[in-house]
N, C-alpha and C positions, 0 to 999 in steps of 0.2 A: 504494500500500500504506500502511495506517495505521502511524504510528510506534509505536503502543502506549503513548503517553504522554498519553492523554486529550485528543487533538486538537492537542497541541503539535507544531509542524513546524519545519523549518529556518528559515523566515521569521521565527519568533518570536525568533531571535537578534538581530534588527535592531530599532532604535527606530522602528517604523512603525505601532504600534498606534493605532487610533482608537476602541476600545471595550475594556472590561475583559473580553476574551475572547481565546482563541487566534485568530490571524489566519485560520485555516481555517474558523472559525465565523462566519457572517454576523451582523452586529448586528441584522438584521431576521429574524424568524421566518416571514415571508411565504413560502409555498411557491414563489412565483414569483421569488425572488431568483436572479439569474444574474450571471455574469462571463465574457465571451467576446470573441473577436476575429473579425474578418472581413477578407478580403483579396480582391483580384482582380488579374488580369494579362492583358494582350493585346499583340499586336504591331502595332497601329495599322491593320491591314488589314481588320478586320471578319470575318476568316475563322475566328478561334478566340478563345474567351473562357474563362478559367479562374477559377473562384470557389471559395473555401474558407473554412473557419473551424474554431475549436475553442472549446468552452464548458464551464463548470462550473456545476452546479446543486445545491449542497450540501444544500439543504433537501429535495430530491427524491432525494438519494443517487446522482446520476448525473453522468456527463460524456460528451461525444460530440464528434465531428469529422466533417467531410465535405470532399470534393473533387469539384467539378462541372466537367466539360469540355464546352463547347458548340461544335459545328462541324458542317458538312454537314447542317444541318437536324435534328440530334439533340443531346440532352443526356444525357451519361453521368455518373452519380454513384456515388461510393464512400462508403458510410456506415459509421461505426465508433462503437461505444458500449460503455461499461463502467461499473463501479461507481466512484463518486467517491472519491478519496483525499485525503490532507491535504497532500501535498508539491506546492505550487504552483510551486516552482522547476523542477520536471520536468514541463513541459507536454506530456503524451503520452496518446494514446488508441490502444491497439493499436499498429499500425505507423505512425501519424501523430504527428509531433512538431514542436514549435516551440521553437527555441533562440534566446534573446535574446542576441545577441553584443555589441551595444552598445545599451543602453536608449534608446528613442526615436529610433534611427537605423538599426541593422542587425539583421536577423533571418535565420534559416535555417529554411525549412519543408521537411520531408521526409516522404515517404510510401513506406514499403517496398512492394515489389511486392505488390499486393492485387488478385486477380482480373483481372490483365492491365494494371493501371495503377500507375505509380510516379512519383515526383517528387523532385527535389532543387533547390529554388529559394531564391535569396538576395536579400533585400530591402535596398535602400539608399534611405533617405529623401533626397529632393531638397531639402526645406525643413523647418524646424522643425514639430513637431506643432502642431495647433490644438485648444485645448480649446473644445468647443462649448458652447452654452448648455444648462443643464439642461432636460430634456424631461419634462413632467408631463402625464398625461391622467387623467381621472376618468370613471367610470360611476356616476352617482348619488353616493353618499357614498364609494364605494370608489376608491382610487387603483389604476389598472390599469397605469400606466406612470410610473416615476420613475427616470430614467436619467441617468447622466453618460457622456460619450463624448469621446475625442480622435481626430482624424483626421490623415492624412498622405498626401501624394502622393510617388511615387518610381519607381525603376526595378528591374527584375528581371534576374538572371542564373542560369544553371544549365541544367536540362533537364527534360523531361516525356516519359514513355514511355506510349503507349496501344497496347495489343495489338501490341507489337513495333516500332511506329513511334516513333522518337525525334525529338522536337522540341527543337532547340537554342534556348535562351533567352538573348539577349544584350542588355545594357543600352542599346545604341545604338538598339534598336527596341522592346524590351518595357518597357512602363510599367504603372502601376496605382495603386490607392489602397488604403488599409487603415484600419481603426479598431479601437479597443478600447472596449467599453462595459460598464457594470455598474450594478446596481440592481434594479429590479422591472419585469418585463414578462411577459405570459402565456407560460408554457412548460409542457412536459409534457402529460400526458393532460388532456382537458377536465374542468373542474370542474362540479359541479351548478350550473345557471344561477340558481336562485332565482327571484324575481319578474321578470317582463319589465321591461326598461329603460323608464324613464319620465322624459323622452320617449324614444321608440325611436331606435336608431341608424339614421341615414339615409345616412351616407356619410362619406368622407374624401378629401381631395386632398393629395398629397405630392410634393415635388420635392427631389432631393438631387443636386447637381452639383459634385463635387470635381474640378478640372482642373489638370493640370500644364503650365505654360508654361516656356520656357527660363529666364526671370528671376524668376518668382514662381508662386505657387499661388493659385487662386481657389476658394473653397468656398461654395456656396449651399445653404441648408437652409430650406425653406418648408413650412408646413402650413396648410391652410384647412379650415374647416367647410363644410357643404353650401351655406350662404348666401354663401360667399366670405370670411367673416370670418377674418382671418389670426391664428392662435394661436401660430405660431412663425416668426420672421424673424431668421435668423442668417446674415449674408452678409459675407465677409471676403476680403481679399487678404493673403497671407503672403509676405514677402520673405526672402531668404537670411540677412540680418543679424538676423532676428527681429522686424522691424517688422510690425505688423498694422494694416491699414486697414479700417474699416467702409465698406461699399459701398451703404448706403441701404436703401430699401424697394422692391424690384424690382416692375416691372409685367411680367407674364408672358403670353405667348401660346404655347400648345402646339399643334403641328400633329399630327393623327391620321390614320392610314391609313383610308380609307373603309371603313365597315362594322365598325369595331373601336374599341377604346380604346387601341390600341398607338401610341405616338407615333413620328413620323418625325423630329421635331426640336422645338426650342423657341427662342423669341426673348425675351430678357430685357433690360429697360432698367434699368441700374444708375446709381449716381452716386458720384463721388469724395467724400471727406470735405469738400471745399470746394464741393460741389454741381455740379460739371461732369459732364455726361452721359457714360455709358459704355454700350456695347452688347455683349451676349454672345449669340452665335448658336451653338446646339448642334445637332449632327446625330447621329442614331443609325445606326451601321454594322452592329450585330448585337444583336438582342433576346434576352435570356436570363431567362425567368421564374424567380424565386427560389423560388416555391412549386411548381415542377416538379422535384423532386429535391433542392432546396436546403434544405428544412426550415423555411422562413419561412411566415408566416401563411397559412393555408388549404391547406397541402400535406397531402393526405390520406395520403401514403405515409411521410413522415418529418418528425416534429415534434421540434424541439430539446427535450432534457430528458426525453424519454419513455424509460422503462425497457425495454430490449430484452434484458436478460440480460447476464451477464459475457462479455467477449471477443467481442461481436457484430460481425460485418462482413457487408456485402452490396454487390453492384453492381447498379445498375438503369439501363436505357437507355430514353429516351423519344423517340419520333418526333413532332416538333412538327407534322407534317402530319396526324397522327391526329386525327380529329374530337373524340374524348373529351378529348385533351390540349388542343386548340385552344379547346374550350369553357371551360377553366379559366383561361385566360390573363388575362382582364380582371377577375378577382376576386382578384388578388394583386399583389405588388410585382414589377416587371420591371426588371432591370439591363440597360444597353446599353453596348456599346463606343461611346465618345463622342469625337467631334472637335468642337473649339470654335474660334471666332474671336472674340477680344476687341478691340473698337475703343475706344481711349482717346485723346482729344485728337488725332484725325486719324491715329493710327498703329494698325496692325493686328498682332495677335499670334496665332499658331496654337498651340493646346494640345490635349492628349489626356488622357483619363481616363474617369470614370464618369458616365453620364447615367442616373439612377434616377428613375422616375416611376410613380405609379399614381393613379388616380381611381376610387374604388369608390362606387357608389350615386349619389345626387344631388349635383350641383355646378352651381349656377346660373351662375357666370361661364363655364363650359365648355359650357353648354347641355344637360347631361345631367339628365334629369328623374327617373330612377329607376335601379335596379340593372341593368336590362337595356337601357337606352338606349345606342346607339352613334353614332359620327359618321356 
């Protein structure tokens, strides 16, 4: 609800301003300005994956949230949307709410019963957050992505209820990753395209692997052009005392299931700051396409920032064996329940977290020649 004070909100009581504007007003007038969070949770078995998030799109006048539960070959999503308000201290869309109990350390995520699904989940960060490198993309002269993000690995406690079945979430088993990002990226309804891109878009390769180990976190973020030219290389190890190590320029080999672009795992060669080799082997235990109910790029049913009307909610279930759903998978981002083994100077460490990967269109190092080529 608006405060009725010309955009002035509770946050304006604090010395946090970065522009001569109320905090609720973005410094950029770009329609694609966004500020949102993402999280995931799993119990290390590969039997269930929970993904969710909440975002504000003030220049579109909207805010929305989602919770996606993947298991038994299905993905069930709850979508919520409403008019954007000015009070960012109360992060709420309908019955979905995020309470920051200790900034950068503890959160509570709740979903009131909505069409058979509810949740009460408590996040505890295992290591300090990592500020990632700024991420910038252009299409011709226009900036299409200009984002800042921080990421964290941690554990979950609480419970999840799906159609009367209660899943207990305990921190000895349930782990996950989260991030918060803000800036500019395509959101809302599609814009008029203008002239065709010159040169045309041929593809993109992306790998994001934040993993929680007992003594440290490893976060790998890589992006490549169709030629294999790397445009983003952000690889770190984070220790509990706040130390952060850079882990070099990884050489990556991704294994794909035959006839698909769905990875079964990946092998990464890293390096310590002193140049000693490290190896990170990642395995997928459950694949969850974010563009099938999650609202990320290419989702035809739910796009973040789209105006759905005030107080909107819906529940949608997707059968991943359905041919129409299967045909969408390789054209968007897929998150995986991930298990990792890191080998460092002869010692092996087991970790758990997120294995996120997609390759769309041409990518020469992977052997994909066009948008429809598969392994």
